Steps between C-alpha positions, in 0.01 A plus 500: 500500500124464553320353795132534577492764229758706653819588321795721625755386240737773418422706818755589764364485857676641815377371820609644828513301813499176291755298711216301676134453565251750309771664293654171406158365390432797284847470329445121448158550328633795277771279389280217421290742289819564289613822661872569555518560874728714709506376860552767751572437869687684767697169563725408211494133577121490506470696173742251326339198642165605378639587157680170473191309599299673214781425246498134627135473403582638145418869567727801445594687804795708651547609846528883564550539877452859625349698782178646343482770763828646354412731206821479330510123547159471339608687187810300466301178534264620224788572274654159579177330409494698175866388409434131594152430399356809320293792624254430782141447356353372818592630851374312806551660837485208743744596756335595814647391846812698627775294647452446868156667500233431769136583504453675831207715607534849357558661837797266567667592169726790410589715187783265396259199476242714317774595243600148439149387429415806273822506317455123385121508435455855363820670384663199362208414260484872400867512427497175309201621285663838447808318365316286245210721391695712256602199306159346500360822368747511212410139411126552540442195721571425861363347815553614865371275782529538861430259781280658759303365803152488639642724792483793262126501564417267776604580858699246700603464863831329379714809492456576143428869529804637313508205241145562429540867454796441257283257293222745496740756360616244230155431398438879464821532301377213279173678418672847413784338293251273330302783378810698397658190319191353331530715167846351449391138498618450859276336770565548870342283762522361839414160655386520881584159661323335789656240723762295306622149561819648648523806712868639495615175377339295773181287461179667581310360804273228346201608704482838347395351174153439629432865481557511126184417288678284256649296781878545446778754507637657192819367320769672313379323186149662554671838496727407215196402274315830585821701415533295182164590382536869580833504324364352186314665199192350620489745786558813289166648619580471867689785655509712810343210695568324824404130462390342828676154517401336818254210451199698592621606839463869434275652218435848398 
């Protein structure tokens, strides 16, 4: 299937945190480009609803609920995807907000909260990449994409210290593994998001859009199309990069 010159027909994509918002938008775009999509979410009902919605629009998708912070669970999930759809060609690490998490000022948080943010935003993407990279190397093609945040580089008063630290680590990991994997036909990139239309599932305050040069919040579809391009053969010369996707709100 080709759309706007992009074609992922025959590719298998695993998207974590794809039960709603950004992850769902990514899964929908990839399926629309012809990929067979494995929809991961911690909540089985959300994963199945997202996969059913994609199938209802003519795409191919299966639900693979799992806790991506559980190493054994991640490897079992990757094996399940291989059995049901085929080996993973495209990994998208989109899960990022721990259940029940709150963004408090750093001095008001504790180690348990730090662990929750770092486990989900750094260790989980590392574990998922570790599970799929050997197969990608054997086949000589692969895409590893991770959703990051402007908070990795831009300081905020909104209690994002630990989240930002985890995302900064994720971007460094992206550069190192991108360099290691390039000779094997694998690209590894991150996408750092600005303010999205929904924050933790809730609509972003409309007045905040005035601070964004393009005049609007980002949407899941915006992220999906960026992922779709980076997952395609047209992006074969892009690796080890963090793409700033924020409507011009933060530039480097």
